[in-house]
N, C-alpha and C positions, 0 to 999 in steps of 0.2 A: 723894126718890122711894123708896118701899119696894119690896121684891121683888115683891109682888103687882102693883103698878102697872107695874113693868118687864115682867113676864111678859105682862100684858094688852097693853102696847104692842107687844111682839114678836108676840103672837098676831094683832094687826091687820095687821102687816107680812107675816105668813106667807102663802105660797101653799098652798091646800088642794087636794091632788090628788084625782082622782075615785075612787081606790081607798083613800083614807084615810077610813074611815068614822067615826073619832073622832080628833081632833087635840089641840092644846094645850089644857090645862085640867084633864084628869083624870090619874090616876096613870100610865096608859099610853096610848099611841096604838094605834089598831087599823088594820091594813092588811089588805085582802082581796085576795089574789093571784088572777090568772087561771089557768085550767087550761092545761096544755101549756107552762108556762114554768119555767125554773130560776131561783131567786132568787140574786142576788149580794149579798154583804155586804162592806163595807170600812170599816176604822177607821184613822185617821191623825192623830196629835196634832201640834200646833204649840206649841213651848216657847220662851219668851223667852230670848234669848242662845244658843239652839241653832239655831233656824230663822229667827229674826227679831230685830230690835232694837226697843226700846220706842218710839223716836222715829219709826218708820215710820207712814205714814198708816193709821188704823184701817180705812178702807174697803178699802184694798189687803189688809190682813191678813184681813179677813172674806172677801174674794173668793178669796184664796189658800187659806184654811182649807177651803173647799168645793172649790175647783178641784183641789187635790192628790188628793182622793178621787175626783172625777169622772174624772180622768185614768186611774185604775185601772179604773173601770167601762168606760171607752172601750177599754182594753187587752184586755178580755174580750169585746168586741163587744156590750156591754150598753146598755140604756136605763135611766137613773136614774129612781127613783120618789119616794123621800123621804130626808130626812136628819134626824139628831138631833144637836144641838149643845150640848156642855158647855163652859162658859166660866167661868174663874176670873180675877179681876182684882184689882189692889191698891187700897187706899184712894185716893180722889181720881180714880179712873177711873169717872166717873158718867155722867149722861144723855147728854151730847154725844158722848163717846167711844163708848158703847154704841150710840147711834143710828147713827153713821157705820159702825161695825163691821157691824151687822146690815143696813144698807142696801147695803153692799158685797157681803155674802154673798147677800142676797136678789136683787140685780140679776142675779147669775149663776144663782141658783136659778130665777128666772122665765124666763131665756133658755133654760135646759136642761130646764124642766118638772119641777124637783125640789122637792117639797113640803117645807116645814119642819114636821115632825110633833111636835117636842118637844125636850127637852133639860134643862139644869140650869144654874143660876147660883150662884157662890160667890165668897168673898174669898180671896186668896192673896197672898204676897209678890211673886210674879212672875206675868205673864200666861201663862195656860195654856189652850189650846183643843183640845178633842178632838171630832172630827166622825165620825159614823157615817153611811154612805150605803148604801142598799139599792137595787138595780136588778134587772133580769131579762134573760134571753136566751131564745129559743125552746129548748125542752128538747133537751139534747145538742149545742147549737150554740156553746157558749162557746169563745172562743179561748184557747189555753193556751201556755205556754212550751215544752212538751215535744214538739212535733211536727216541728221542723226536720229536714230530711233532706239528706244530701250532694247537691250539685247545685242546691239552692235558692239564689235570690238574696236578699241582705239589703238592706232599705230602712229609711230613717227618714222621718218625716212632715214635717220642717222643719229649719231650720238650728239648729245646736247652739252652746252657749256663752253662753246667755242670762244676763242679770243676775238676781240672786236676789230682787230687790225688785219685779219687774214682775208684772202680772196674768197669770194662767194661762188659756190657751185650750184646754180639754180637747177632744180629737179624737174626739168621740162619733160624729159622722156617718161619719168614716173608719173607726172601729172596726166599726161595724155593716156597712159595705160590704165588710169583709174576711171576714165570716162565710162559711164554705164555700169560701174562696179561700186565705187565708193558712194556712200550715202551723204557724206559731207567731207569738206576739205578746206584747209586754209594754210598759209605759211606761218612759220614760227619766227617772228621778228621781235616781239616784245616780251618774251619769256613764256614758258609752258604754263605757269600758273595763271597768267592773265589771258593768254590766247585760248587755252582750253575753256576757261570761263566764258569768253566771248562766243566760242562755238556753241557751248551749251545754252547760252542765252538765246542765240539765234535759232536753235533747234527746239527750245522749250523743254530741255532735259537736264539731268544731272550726270555726274561721272564719278567713277571710282578708279583711282590710279594705284597700281600695285608696285610698279618698278619704273625706273628711268635710266636709260642708257647714257652714261656720262663719258665724255671725251677724256682721254688720258691727260692728267695734269689739272683737271678742273674739279671743283667741289660739287657735291649734290646741291648745295644752296645756289650756286651759279647755274647749274643745269635746270633747276626749277624756276628761277626768277630772273636770270641774267639777260636773256634776249640776244639778238643778233646771231641766231643760229641759222636762219634761212633754210630750215628743213621743212618738210611737209608734215602736217598733223591731219590725219584722216580717219574715217570710220568705215568699217566694212561689216556686212552681215556675217554671222558666224559660219554660214555655209560656204563662204568664199575663201579661197587660199590667199594669203598675203603675198604681195610681190617680193621677190628675193631682195635681201639686204635691209628689209624694214623690221621694226621691232614692235611687238604688241606690248602696250604699257598698261592696259586696263580695259574697262568696259563702260558703256552708256547704260544708265539706269533711270527709272522713274524717280522724280523728286523735284525739289524747288529748282526752277530754271536757273542755271548758272552755278549751282552748288557743286563743288569738287572736293572729294576726299582723297587723301594720300595715305595709304596703308591704314585706313580706318579713321584718320583724323582730318578735320577740316583743313584744306590747303589755302593759306592766305594768298591774296592776289597782290604780289609784290613785283610784278613785271614792270617794264618801262612805260610810263604814261607822261607825256609832255605837260599835262595840265593837272596832275595829281595834287600838286601843292598850291594850285591857283585859288 
């Protein structure tokens, strides 16, 4: 099967969104935004032996490649519109592997209304996938990391410490429900200890954490530092009720920007950082 035939097969699988006026097949896709919205853009690569192993099911890899990006759209309170997928694969990874990868990706794309508008295919020694997602929020309504205030309560959207090879469930509906309510929000991808520190730095505040909801079978250590949870971390004023299914884990306080205590003790930042040892 040659590249043109592969692209045509992907085109038939692709969801065509109503605002995509020109999709797969030309040199560029054309997207026509609505008035009164701010566009969101996210790019997040997946690299073999960094984010996944070659022996993992390709359908899971495809789902996660898109899900990682959609989680960031959710963290801004956005609605996804389209994605662009660049995929490089080694020799021998042909029709069946590609078919399963794109079917996994498109299952989540259809579920979330995310059109596949284009991308690129190439050969490489290792599997490399780079996904760009565009979404939108009503103008001026995007959730940011920088609005947390002393006195706010801190919440997470689910249990932490998930295995790294599972499907991702981006919290898009929750993110949209937090617009105009949450004072800050971000997605948990690099570990609670590191991501909460980042939120506090952006907001110029400190945090006290009292408890952490841990997924069954995981350790507290993994829930605090492991990453790859793709839940939402957000803050709410105390007067507001939390959305169903979320867990209050602590509160925002005055203090050195970025300082986090867990049950009264300083919480070390041991989440995932690509350049921590550089």
